[in-house]
Phi, psi and omega in degrees: 000135178275123186266010183228145177221147179261141181210180180237129179285119181270335181143189182242153176206193178219146180226164176271133178216109181054053177064019177233144175275126183244124175285128184228154171256131181266123181240124173273102188252122175069194358290141179256144182250135175287117184255350177197144178238129178245135181240161182294328180290320185268324188241353179093351177202163182260126179198163173230149175254124180247149181236153182221144175074096179300145181223149179294147183299331182290345180263009180249134179288169187298316179300316181289325177298319176295324179296312180294320181294321181295331182258003172070035179233161178283151180299144179226153187279322185238134180236148180210132177265132184235130176288139178228156180297316184223106184291329184292348178282351181250160180218152178298135183101347176297150182253141171246118185235172179293342178297333178292343181256011186299325184259009181272136183268328184217152182223159171251130183245127180243134178201184179256123183291161179297136178279135181250358182076202179277123181232155179279182186288334182291314180281323186283321186236008178063036175294158173269148180274166176276181180295144181263011184289167180299130178095350180287136179243014182228064184272313179230019180278154182286339184090200182294139180244006179176186181245156185277302186284313180218131002274010177059035178197170176270126183293147179295142177081008180295135180289116180220175175292154180169194182292132184236138178084192181058042180245155175284121186232138176240125175254122188259155172056047173275137181289128175273103188283316186207149176232125178251102184286335182287322182254005180058047182245145173235132178252113184250132181292131176091190185262151176234159185296150174099166177267191178296141181070013177287146178276130180229160176244127181250123182237141177297128182282000000 
């Protein structure tokens, strides 16, 4: 059984669950097609490659077109390799759907967080600002970043201003509130990384 599915984050809403309002994220997950099978005998490990979101053949480059043709599947926009216990039990063309997650209570969701661009230390690292009084020259500056005599350099990993967001983020043990097999939807309690229409990976926790 493949324990991972690829989907698209549609947005957030709220639903009633046992007389309580629950904030949920709606994910359009799958159906994903197995586009390649790897076995321990041929490749050294067991895994399957799954694809999501069909794409026209004219939008696929020649190497990927040859890859899909060799395995007898239609071109897909997003691919993901997933480790499985026994690869020979799967075949190219098999489908991974939200129905496989019907009995799952919790999932781990991986995605790319929203990019914030270049930010200073107050927004990026929650630094405190300096006094705002007349004559102050240290209102939003980071302050000292090192020592002169020793070590006479800026230490690695020092919190400074820089690029914020656009990172691979995994949120673990989110409650899977509801699965809609007809519309291929998963309702996950809480927030998941990325903005609307972001591609995410949902794995059984």
